[in-house]
C-alpha atoms as a printed R data frame, in Angstrom:
    type eleno elety resid chain resno       x       y       z
1   ATOM     1    CA   UNK     A     1  -5.260 -25.609 -36.386
2   ATOM     2    CA   UNK     A     2  -4.922 -25.006 -32.714
3   ATOM     3    CA   UNK     A     3  -1.383 -23.649 -32.316
4   ATOM     4    CA   UNK     A     4  -1.510 -22.865 -28.577
5   ATOM     5    CA   UNK     A     5   1.266 -24.702 -26.759
6   ATOM     6    CA   UNK     A     6   0.065 -27.177 -24.194
7   ATOM     7    CA   UNK     A     7   2.229 -27.867 -21.118
8   ATOM     8    CA   UNK     A     8   3.718 -31.325 -20.919
9   ATOM     9    CA   UNK     A     9   3.548 -33.433 -17.796
10  ATOM    10    CA   UNK     A    10   7.109 -32.292 -17.017
11  ATOM    11    CA   UNK     A    11   6.088 -28.655 -17.432
12  ATOM    12    CA   UNK     A    12   3.168 -29.016 -15.047
13  ATOM    13    CA   UNK     A    13   5.353 -30.831 -12.549
14  ATOM    14    CA   UNK     A    14   8.014 -28.111 -12.710
15  ATOM    15    CA   UNK     A    15   5.416 -25.377 -12.232
16  ATOM    16    CA   UNK     A    16   4.059 -27.038  -9.117
17  ATOM    17    CA   UNK     A    17   7.576 -27.554  -7.788
18  ATOM    18    CA   UNK     A    18   8.582 -23.907  -8.368
19  ATOM    19    CA   UNK     A    19   5.370 -22.675  -6.777
20  ATOM    20    CA   UNK     A    20   5.837 -24.874  -3.759
21  ATOM    21    CA   UNK     A    21   9.462 -23.745  -3.426
22  ATOM    22    CA   UNK     A    22   8.490 -20.061  -3.484
23  ATOM    23    CA   UNK     A    23   5.673 -20.688  -1.026
24  ATOM    24    CA   UNK     A    24   7.996 -22.574   1.306
25  ATOM    25    CA   UNK     A    25  10.595 -19.770   1.141
26  ATOM    26    CA   UNK     A    26   8.040 -17.082   1.985
27  ATOM    27    CA   UNK     A    27   6.683 -19.263   4.766
28  ATOM    28    CA   UNK     A    28  10.145 -19.748   6.270
29  ATOM    29    CA   UNK     A    29  10.833 -15.978   6.183
30  ATOM    30    CA   UNK     A    30   7.498 -15.268   7.819
31  ATOM    31    CA   UNK     A    31   8.136 -17.850  10.526
32  ATOM    32    CA   UNK     A    32  11.621 -16.383  11.093
33  ATOM    33    CA   UNK     A    33  10.239 -12.884  11.562
34  ATOM    34    CA   UNK     A    34   7.542 -14.175  13.874
35  ATOM    35    CA   UNK     A    35  10.157 -16.104  15.883
36  ATOM    36    CA   UNK     A    36  12.342 -12.973  16.151
37  ATOM    37    CA   UNK     A    37   9.412 -10.886  17.398
38  ATOM    38    CA   UNK     A    38   8.519 -13.630  19.865
39  ATOM    39    CA   UNK     A    39  12.090 -13.765  21.209
40  ATOM    40    CA   UNK     A    40  12.262  -9.974  21.623
41  ATOM    41    CA   UNK     A    41   8.831  -9.926  23.265
42  ATOM    42    CA   UNK     A    42   9.879 -12.697  25.659
43  ATOM    43    CA   UNK     A    43  13.030 -10.769  26.596
44  ATOM    44    CA   UNK     A    44  11.169  -7.497  27.317
45  ATOM    45    CA   UNK     A    45   9.221  -7.030  30.547
46  ATOM    46    CA   UNK     A    46   5.620  -6.656  29.482
47  ATOM    47    CA   UNK     A    47   6.072  -8.688  26.306
48  ATOM    48    CA   UNK     A    48   4.432  -7.528  23.106
49  ATOM    49    CA   UNK     A    49   2.802  -4.512  24.731
50  ATOM    50    CA   UNK     A    50   6.232  -3.144  25.684
51  ATOM    51    CA   UNK     A    51   7.583  -3.887  22.209
52  ATOM    52    CA   UNK     A    52   4.680  -2.036  20.590
53  ATOM    53    CA   UNK     A    53   5.208   0.957  22.865
54  ATOM    54    CA   UNK     A    54   8.941   1.009  22.092
55  ATOM    55    CA   UNK     A    55   8.295   0.917  18.351
56  ATOM    56    CA   UNK     A    56   5.773   3.761  18.677
57  ATOM    57    CA   UNK     A    57   8.284   5.770  20.700
58  ATOM    58    CA   UNK     A    58  10.988   5.165  18.098
59  ATOM    59    CA   UNK     A    59   8.629   6.318  15.353
60  ATOM    60    CA   UNK     A    60   7.761   9.486  17.287
61  ATOM    61    CA   UNK     A    61  11.434  10.251  17.912
62  ATOM    62    CA   UNK     A    62  12.263   9.883  14.233
63  ATOM    63    CA   UNK     A    63   9.267  12.025  13.313
64  ATOM    64    CA   UNK     A    64  10.270  14.712  15.818
65  ATOM    65    CA   UNK     A    65  13.919  14.778  14.755
66  ATOM    66    CA   UNK     A    66  13.425  14.856  11.008
67  ATOM    67    CA   UNK     A    67   9.860  15.840  10.044
68  ATOM    68    CA   UNK     A    68   7.594  17.569  12.591
69  ATOM    69    CA   UNK     A    69   8.301  18.935  16.055
70  ATOM    70    CA   UNK     A    70   5.965  20.565  18.585
71  ATOM    71    CA   UNK     A    71   7.095  23.728  20.394
72  ATOM    72    CA   UNK     A    72   5.496  25.634  23.250
73  ATOM    73    CA   UNK     A    73   5.328  29.437  22.977
74  ATOM    74    CA   UNK     A    74   7.069  30.873  26.076
75  ATOM    75    CA   UNK     A    75   6.417  34.605  25.675
76  ATOM    76    CA   UNK     A    76   4.028  37.158  24.232
77  ATOM    77    CA   UNK     A    77   6.375  38.389  21.487
78  ATOM    78    CA   UNK     A    78   4.177  36.916  18.719
79  ATOM    79    CA   UNK     A    79   0.755  37.925  20.081
80  ATOM    80    CA   UNK     A    80  -1.993  37.961  19.120
81  ATOM    81    CA   UNK     A    81  -1.314  35.247  16.577
82  ATOM    82    CA   UNK     A    82   0.703  33.063  18.963
83  ATOM    83    CA   UNK     A    83  -0.098  33.317  22.653
84  ATOM    84    CA   UNK     A    84   1.809  32.223  25.741
85  ATOM    85    CA   UNK     A    85   1.355  28.486  26.215
86  ATOM    86    CA   UNK     A    86   0.260  27.766  22.630
87  ATOM    87    CA   UNK     A    87   1.656  24.542  21.164
88  ATOM    88    CA   UNK     A    88   2.750  24.976  17.562
89  ATOM    89    CA   UNK     A    89   3.749  22.269  15.107
90  ATOM    90    CA   UNK     A    90   6.953  23.081  13.255
91  ATOM    91    CA   UNK     A    91   7.541  21.673   9.781
92  ATOM    92    CA   UNK     A    92  11.234  20.704   9.713
93  ATOM    93    CA   UNK     A    93  11.102  19.742   6.028
94  ATOM    94    CA   UNK     A    94   9.803  23.141   4.884
95  ATOM    95    CA   UNK     A    95  13.274  24.397   4.002
96  ATOM    96    CA   UNK     A    96  14.881  21.196   2.866
97  ATOM    97    CA   UNK     A    97  15.597  20.138  -0.708
98  ATOM    98    CA   UNK     A    98  16.507  23.645  -1.866
99  ATOM    99    CA   UNK     A    99  13.586  25.599  -0.382
100 ATOM   100    CA   UNK     A   100  14.316  28.831   1.524
101 ATOM   101    CA   UNK     A   101  12.389  30.847   4.130
102 ATOM   102    CA   UNK     A   102  10.144  33.499   2.606
103 ATOM   103    CA   UNK     A   103   9.009  36.895   3.825
104 ATOM   104    CA   UNK     A   104   6.041  36.522   6.141
105 ATOM   105    CA   UNK     A   105   6.902  33.001   7.314
106 ATOM   106    CA   UNK     A   106   6.811  32.331  11.053
107 ATOM   107    CA   UNK     A   107   9.995  30.415  11.837
108 ATOM   108    CA   UNK     A   108  11.589  28.751  14.842
109 ATOM   109    CA   UNK     A   109  15.366  29.088  15.069
110 ATOM   110    CA   UNK     A   110  18.244  28.408  17.430
111 ATOM   111    CA   UNK     A   111  19.288  31.805  18.764
112 ATOM   112    CA   UNK     A   112  22.511  30.589  20.401
113 ATOM   113    CA   UNK     A   113  25.227  33.136  19.690
114 ATOM   114    CA   UNK     A   114  22.778  35.545  18.050
115 ATOM   115    CA   UNK     A   115  19.839  36.330  20.364
116 ATOM   116    CA   UNK     A   116  20.467  34.041  23.356
117 ATOM   117    CA   UNK     A   117  20.844  30.394  24.327
118 ATOM   118    CA   UNK     A   118  17.335  29.301  23.399
119 ATOM   119    CA   UNK     A   119  14.965  28.640  20.521
120 ATOM   120    CA   UNK     A   120  13.011  31.645  19.264
121 ATOM   121    CA   UNK     A   121   9.907  32.106  17.138
122 ATOM   122    CA   UNK     A   122   9.680  35.210  14.912
123 ATOM   123    CA   UNK     A   123   8.333  36.385  11.583
124 ATOM   124    CA   UNK     A   124  10.636  36.745   8.580
125 ATOM   125    CA   UNK     A   125  10.559  40.347   7.349
126 ATOM   126    CA   UNK     A   126  13.616  40.327   5.081
127 ATOM   127    CA   UNK     A   127  15.569  37.618   3.242
128 ATOM   128    CA   UNK     A   128  19.026  37.702   1.676
129 ATOM   129    CA   UNK     A   129  19.554  40.802  -0.480
130 ATOM   130    CA   UNK     A   130  16.485  42.678   0.816
131 ATOM   131    CA   UNK     A   131  16.652  46.356   1.747
132 ATOM   132    CA   UNK     A   132  14.535  46.809   4.892
133 ATOM   133    CA   UNK     A   133  13.731  50.301   6.173
134 ATOM   134    CA   UNK     A   134  11.669  51.735   8.992
135 ATOM   135    CA   UNK     A   135   9.731  53.667   8.453
136 ATOM   136    CA   UNK     A   136   7.901  55.359   5.553
137 ATOM   137    CA   UNK     A   137   5.856  58.544   5.929
138 ATOM   138    CA   UNK     A   138   2.903  56.529   7.219
139 ATOM   139    CA   UNK     A   139   5.020  54.658   9.765
140 ATOM   140    CA   UNK     A   140   5.127  51.377   7.820
141 ATOM   141    CA   UNK     A   141   8.102  49.124   7.206
142 ATOM   142    CA   UNK     A   142   9.422  49.133   3.651
143 ATOM   143    CA   UNK     A   143  11.036  46.154   1.944
144 ATOM   144    CA   UNK     A   144  12.810  46.820  -1.354
145 ATOM   145    CA   UNK     A   145  10.980  50.114  -1.659
146 ATOM   146    CA   UNK     A   146   7.515  48.667  -1.058
147 ATOM   147    CA   UNK     A   147   5.553  49.543   2.087
148 ATOM   148    CA   UNK     A   148   4.111  46.509   3.864
149 ATOM   149    CA   UNK     A   149   0.654  46.529   5.448
150 ATOM   150    CA   UNK     A   150   1.117  44.521   8.673
151 ATOM   151    CA   UNK     A   151  -2.251  45.375  10.181
152 ATOM   152    CA   UNK     A   152  -3.591  41.807   9.825
153 ATOM   153    CA   UNK     A   153  -1.053  40.376  12.281
154 ATOM   154    CA   UNK     A   154   0.549  43.284  14.172
155 ATOM   155    CA   UNK     A   155  -0.423  43.447  17.850
156 ATOM   156    CA   UNK     A   156  -3.312  45.920  18.331
157 ATOM   157    CA   UNK     A   157  -1.992  49.348  19.309
158 ATOM   158    CA   UNK     A   158   1.614  48.569  18.329
159 ATOM   159    CA   UNK     A   159   3.466  50.571  15.688
160 ATOM   160    CA   UNK     A   160   5.601  48.646  13.177
161 ATOM   161    CA   UNK     A   161   8.669  49.843  15.091
162 ATOM   162    CA   UNK     A   162   9.722  52.562  17.485
163 ATOM   163    CA   UNK     A   163  13.319  51.907  16.430
164 ATOM   164    CA   UNK     A   164  14.484  53.367  13.122
165 ATOM   165    CA   UNK     A   165  16.624  51.114  10.925
166 ATOM   166    CA   UNK     A   166  17.929  50.913   7.387
167 ATOM   167    CA   UNK     A   167  19.586  47.577   6.633
168 ATOM   168    CA   UNK     A   168  20.498  45.336   3.726
169 ATOM   169    CA   UNK     A   169  20.106  41.666   4.631
170 ATOM   170    CA   UNK     A   170  23.230  39.648   3.726
171 ATOM   171    CA   UNK     A   171  22.785  36.539   1.588
172 ATOM   172    CA   UNK     A   172  22.056  33.414   3.621
173 ATOM   173    CA   UNK     A   173  20.529  35.360   6.529
174 ATOM   174    CA   UNK     A   174  17.139  36.637   7.691
175 ATOM   175    CA   UNK     A   175  15.841  39.825   9.309
176 ATOM   176    CA   UNK     A   176  13.162  38.772  11.820
177 ATOM   177    CA   UNK     A   177  10.647  40.620  14.002
178 ATOM   178    CA   UNK     A   178   8.001  39.642  16.531
179 ATOM   179    CA   UNK     A   179   4.362  40.524  15.833
180 ATOM   180    CA   UNK     A   180   4.064  42.128  19.285
181 ATOM   181    CA   UNK     A   181   6.730  44.712  18.494
182 ATOM   182    CA   UNK     A   182   6.612  46.463  21.874
183 ATOM   183    CA   UNK     A   183   7.253  43.132  23.658
184 ATOM   184    CA   UNK     A   184   9.717  41.454  21.312
185 ATOM   185    CA   UNK     A   185  13.481  41.070  21.379
186 ATOM   186    CA   UNK     A   186  14.335  40.626  17.706
187 ATOM   187    CA   UNK     A   187  16.660  41.789  14.935
188 ATOM   188    CA   UNK     A   188  16.141  45.450  15.908
189 ATOM   189    CA   UNK     A   189  17.707  44.856  19.319
190 ATOM   190    CA   UNK     A   190  20.908  43.416  17.863
191 ATOM   191    CA   UNK     A   191  21.644  45.817  15.023
192 ATOM   192    CA   UNK     A   192  24.914  46.811  16.668
193 ATOM   193    CA   UNK     A   193  25.926  43.277  17.614
194 ATOM   194    CA   UNK     A   194  28.138  40.948  15.543
195 ATOM   195    CA   UNK     A   195  25.978  39.808  12.646
196 ATOM   196    CA   UNK     A   196  23.872  42.965  12.801
197 ATOM   197    CA   UNK     A   197  20.824  41.185  14.194
198 ATOM   198    CA   UNK     A   198  20.586  38.842  11.208
199 ATOM   199    CA   UNK     A   199  19.801  35.132  11.664
200 ATOM   200    CA   UNK     A   200  21.617  32.600   9.443
201 ATOM   201    CA   UNK     A   201  19.237  30.402   7.487
202 ATOM   202    CA   UNK     A   202  21.279  27.428   8.715
203 ATOM   203    CA   UNK     A   203  20.034  27.860  12.306
204 ATOM   204    CA   UNK     A   204  16.351  27.778  11.331
205 ATOM   205    CA   UNK     A   205  14.695  24.672  12.804
206 ATOM   206    CA   UNK     A   206  11.626  24.932  10.584
207 ATOM   207    CA   UNK     A   207   8.425  26.791   9.765
208 ATOM   208    CA   UNK     A   208   5.566  27.011  12.262
209 ATOM   209    CA   UNK     A   209   2.595  25.705  10.271
210 ATOM   210    CA   UNK     A   210  -0.086  24.864  12.851
211 ATOM   211    CA   UNK     A   211  -1.298  25.877  16.280
212 ATOM   212    CA   UNK     A   212  -2.234  22.547  17.853
213 ATOM   213    CA   UNK     A   213  -3.280  23.583  21.350
214 ATOM   214    CA   UNK     A   214  -5.437  24.857  22.924
215 ATOM   215    CA   UNK     A   215  -8.122  23.333  20.737
216 ATOM   216    CA   UNK     A   216 -10.141  26.534  20.634
217 ATOM   217    CA   UNK     A   217  -7.159  28.388  19.190
218 ATOM   218    CA   UNK     A   218  -5.971  25.708  16.772
219 ATOM   219    CA   UNK     A   219  -5.459  26.919  13.213
220 ATOM   220    CA   UNK     A   220  -3.232  26.734  10.173
221 ATOM   221    CA   UNK     A   221  -0.690  29.570   9.997
222 ATOM   222    CA   UNK     A   222  -0.694  31.297   6.616
223 ATOM   223    CA   UNK     A   223   1.877  33.611   5.046
224 ATOM   224    CA   UNK     A   224   0.322  37.135   4.908
225 ATOM   225    CA   UNK     A   225  -0.603  38.238   1.406
226 ATOM   226    CA   UNK     A   226   1.008  41.648   1.993
227 ATOM   227    CA   UNK     A   227   4.476  40.112   1.696
228 ATOM   228    CA   UNK     A   228   3.658  38.444  -1.625
229 ATOM   229    CA   UNK     A   229   3.526  41.909  -3.223
230 ATOM   230    CA   UNK     A   230   7.056  42.821  -2.139
231 ATOM   231    CA   UNK     A   231   9.490  42.853  -5.087
232 ATOM   232    CA   UNK     A   232  12.650  40.799  -4.911
233 ATOM   233    CA   UNK     A   233  15.908  42.614  -4.270
234 ATOM   234    CA   UNK     A   234  16.710  42.672  -7.990
235 ATOM   235    CA   UNK     A   235  13.348  44.258  -8.821
236 ATOM   236    CA   UNK     A   236  11.647  41.040  -9.915
237 ATOM   237    CA   UNK     A   237   8.503  40.235  -7.952
238 ATOM   238    CA   UNK     A   238   8.801  37.121  -5.797
């Protein structure tokens, strides 16, 4: 016996009615949105072209404020990796959702009240709890007792530092240096200032991930492997 239920005439009629009602509702919403866009376009000089440009601008502003932001390098303190006039793309989400800056990261931060009234770009050498010393017997910086080979990014001819220091980085702060040590104003220059030259993590704008311009110099910025071998402050490798 065929037990499959067959729709009655009333069932088929109801199905068509429901379908038509849904279709009419979607059609009315679509027409309403179209009418709203048409009214806004009519109000704006330039019509739909101006509206499209405004929406693109709004998208770029939101992107710049919350996700990615381009910065221009103003000085030679990070040469040769970052040169004067380079445009870098800063990832503003890199340290959101619980993530923290790591040793070796190139970061952009607001130096107001710490270095000066401007944004700065430097490399993170020490994070909260780290013991940073300059220098070992071979002239290298030590972090938590481990000497760091900076030859892959240090400016040719520069020593790791001509200024001796022995600091413990407070929790929630960073010890930062430029790659062009002889031409960089960084944590070493503010050791005697309030805060001891440390930068609060809270003032970090984001991590510099890409060089966008000039095209011939464009590249992805990687964290040097030498910092990955540095043990954490408690002796556990991080």
